N, C-alpha and C positions, 0 to 999 in steps of 0.2 A: 859534603857529600850527603845525599839523602840516605835514609835507612834502606838497607838492602831488601830486595824481594826474595821470596822463598819458593823454591821449586823442588819437585821430586820426580821420581821415575815412573813411567808407565810400565806396569808389569804384564798387562794383558796384551795379547796379539789380536785375535779376532774381536775381542771385547773392548778394544781400546777406546771407542767412542763413549761407551757407558762408563768406563773407568775414569776417563777425563772429566766427565760430568760430575762423578762422585768426588773427585779430587778438587774440583772447583768449589763444590759445596763445603769441602773440608777446609777451604781457605787458602789453598796454594795459589801462587801467582802464575806459575808455569809448570809444564810437564815436559819431560824429555824421554827419548827412546834410546835404547842401546842397540848396537849392531852385534849380535852374537849368533845364535842359531837361526835367527830370522833377519830379514832386511830391515834396517832401521827406518825406512821411509814409509812402509806400509801402515804401521799403527798410527802414524801421524796423519796419513791420508784419510784414514777412517775417522780420526778425531777432529780434523780441521773444520769441517763445515758447520758443526753445531756447538763446538766448545767455546768457552769464554776466556780461556787461559792462553798464555803464550805457549808456543810449541817450538822445540828444537831437537835436532839430532845430537846425541852426546855419547859417542861421536859416530858419524858416517866415515867409513874408511876411505880416504881420499885417493891414494895412489893407484888402486886398481881401476878407478873411474877416470874419465877425462873431463875437462872443464865444461865442454858443451853439454854433455850428459847431465852433469850436476846443475848447470845453470837452468836447464829445462825443469828438472825436478824441483829445484828451489823456487823458481818463478811460479810453477803451478801451485805449490803449497802456500806461497804467499797470497795467491789469488783465492784459494779455497778457504784460507783462514782469515781473510780480510785484513791482511797485514800483520798477523801475529806470529809469523814464522821466522826462525833464525836457523841458518845452515851451519851446524857445528861439525867441523872436520878434524880428523886426526890422521897421523901418518902410520900408526901401528908400529910394530917392530919388524926388523928385517926378516927373521925366519917366517913370520906369518905372511908377509908380502911376497916373498920370493918362493916359498914352499907351498903355501896354501893357495894364494891367488896366482902365482906364476908370472909375476911382472917385476920389473926392476924397482929397486928400493933406493939405491944410492944415486946422487946425494940427497937425502930426504929434505933438508932445510931449503936447499935451492929449488927442489921440485915443488914443495909446498908454497914457497913464495911466488913462483911463476904461475902456479895453478890459481892462486888468488888473483893475481894480476890479469890472467886470461879471462876469468869469470867477470871481473870488473869491466873488461873491454867488451865482452858479450852483452852484459846488462846495459852498458852505455850505448851500444849499437842499437839494441832493441828500443831503448828510450828515445833516442834522437833520430833514428832512421838513417844515420850516416853509415858509410861503408865500414864493415868489420875488417880490421887489419891488425891482427896480433901475430907476431912472429918471434918466438922465443927459442931458447935452447931445447926445451922439452916438448913444447906445445905450439901448434900453428893453426890459427883459425882465420881464414881469409875469405870465406864464402857465407853469405846469409841472404838467400833469395826471399822474396815476399811470401812465398808459400810456407816457409818455415819460420817466419819472424812473428812472434806473438805480439809484438808492439809494446808500447809503454805499459808498465804495470801501474794501475791507479794507486796502489799502496806503496810505490817505490820499490827499489831493488831490495831483496832480502839481505839482512846483515849476514856477514860471514864471520864465524867464530873459529878459532884454532885452539886445539888442545895442545898443551906443552908442559914439559917438566924440565928438560935440560936448558942450559943457558942460551944456546944458539937459537933453538926453536922459540923459546920465550921471548927473546929480543926481537926476533923476526915477526912474531905474532903481534907484539906491541907496536912494531913499526908499520905493518901493512894491513892488519886485520881490523874488523870492527869490534871484535871481542876476543878475550882470552878465557879459555876453559882451563882453570888450574886443576891439575890432576888430583884425584881424590887421595892417592897414596902420598900424603904430605903431612907436615906437622907445622905447628905455629912457628917454631924456630926456623924451619926450612923456608916457609913462606916469607918470613920477615927478612932473613939473612940472605936468601938466594933469589926467590921469585921476584919480590918487589924491586930490588936493585936492577935486575935484568929488565923488568918492565920499564923502569925509568930510563935505562940506557936505550931501549928500543924506541920509546917515544921521542927521546932527544934525537936519535938518528933519523927519524922520520919527520922531524919538525912538527911534532904533535904535542898536545897536552893530555893530561889525564882524562879530561872530559871527552876526548876522542875515542876512548877505549872502554868498553864494557868488561869489567872483570867479574867473572863468575867463579867463585870459589866452591869447589866440590868437597863436601864433608861426609865421611863415613860415620853414620850415626848408630849408636848402640843404645837403644832406649826401650824401656818397659814400664808399664803401669803397676806391675806387681812382680814378685820374684819369678814366676813362671815365664812371663813375657820377657823379662830381662835375661834369664838363663838362655832362652832360645835366641835372643839377639846376640849374646856373647858368642855362642857357637857359630852363628852365621858370620859374624864380623871376624872372628879369629880365622875362620876358613878363608875369607877373602884376603885378609892381611897376609896369610901364609902364601897364598898364590901370588899376590903382588910382590912380596918380598923375595920370591924365588926367581923373579925376572931381572936379568942384568940391568935393564934400563932404569929400574927403580932403586938400584943399589945406592945412588947418591943420597937418597933420603935416609937410609940406614947409616951410611957413613957419617952423615952430619951429626949423628947421636952416638957414634962409636960402636955401632952394631953391624959393621960390615961383614964380620965373620958369620953372622946369622944368615946372610944371603948365601954364602957358600954352602952352608948346611942345607938350607931350604932348596937350593938349586939342585944339589946332589940327590936329595930325597925325591924331588919332582921327576927327575929322570928315571927313578926306579918305580914311579907310580905310588909312592908311599904317602898319600894325601893326609891320612889321619895322623901319621907321625909328624907331618909338617905343622898341623894345627897345634900339637902339643908343645912346639917351640915358641909359640906366641904367648909370652907371659903378660901379667896384668900391667906392668910398666909400659911395655910396647903398646898394648891395647889402649891404655888411657892417653898415651902420648900422641898416637895417630888418630884414633877415633874420638868422637865426642860421646861420652857415656853418662847414663843416669836415668832418672825419671824424666818425663816430659818437661817439667819445670826446670830441672837441673840442666837438661840438654838445651832448652831454649835460652836460658841465661848464658850458658857457655858459648853457644853459637854467636850470640850478640857480642859477648866480650871479645871473641876472637876476630869477628869480621865486620862489625859496625864501623863505618868510617874508612874501611880499606877495600871493601868489595861492594859491587852494585847488586849482585844476586848471590844467593847461596843455594846450591843444588845438593840436597842430601840423599845419600844412598842408605837403604835399609836392606841389606842382603840376607833377608830372612822373611818368613811369613809375617806381614804387618797388616793387621786389619785397618780399614779406613779410619776407624775411631781413634786408633793410636796415632796415625798420621795427623788427624785433625787436632788431637791434643798437643802434639809436638809443635805444629804450626801455630796454634793459639798461644802456646807458651813463648815462642819466639816473638810474636807480635806484641804480647803483653810486656816482654822484657825490653822492647824497643821504645816504650812510652815512659 
């Protein structure tokens, strides 16, 4: 396997185009957008026409959208970026889908599988001009008149990536998707003992090989060039870890290390809005087991140790104010460690 590519997040919204250009100069291979207080497609639309890096959503929430809507968005971004776009999708968790978006969640794995299959049918109909005929349990697409058909994309259909943590979603992603977005709240042991075996099982079920799947490992990075930068990074990372750890879907990662009771404490505090108290429960052992910590040189070497040979790309999160110079130093350290 070739050495992995290095990606990081777009932080800006309206300034996404300028930021993507800065990150390209800093040496990153790709940038991704979150879907939080803003739509995840808008910053990529701004960045796509003039950026040189790969672009992907990480992730766009899939279940509130329908396959046709996402196919148009992905196809347009593939055109705007001259073939450098990847559509990263995630199911989110049940309360968010049902209570925030107000749409059905269950059964999430079956819905996500069919959603990918439906988009593939749409892309194929656009490429070939043949009749669109997809009829599934959750989605039905049987009409594509010339007025609404964008025709073949000169850059090919955009790859579809799926975010996954649990065994069923991970196996399904490896079976049907173009790529797997390994969730950032993970550890080396969980990735080795749980994620990779489920990837292998999914590939086997789909009659595929490892070369058929792009594995993007997401790493929470806690890095600083001096004590001040590092202290700020620790605060941001511990806050993120406490939030992830309070979510029931992420408990298996804690259970794998005997930290399951921590989830119960964090979850209880989150329901009381005691966010600062949650951060105090993340000790240095948890911090260093989940996140990759240290100076740029130390972080670069550790990312290579963890992911070279098992991941095609590494997408790192820096949940704190990180100047572009710090990003550049970290990326340079990764690439220096790969030689």
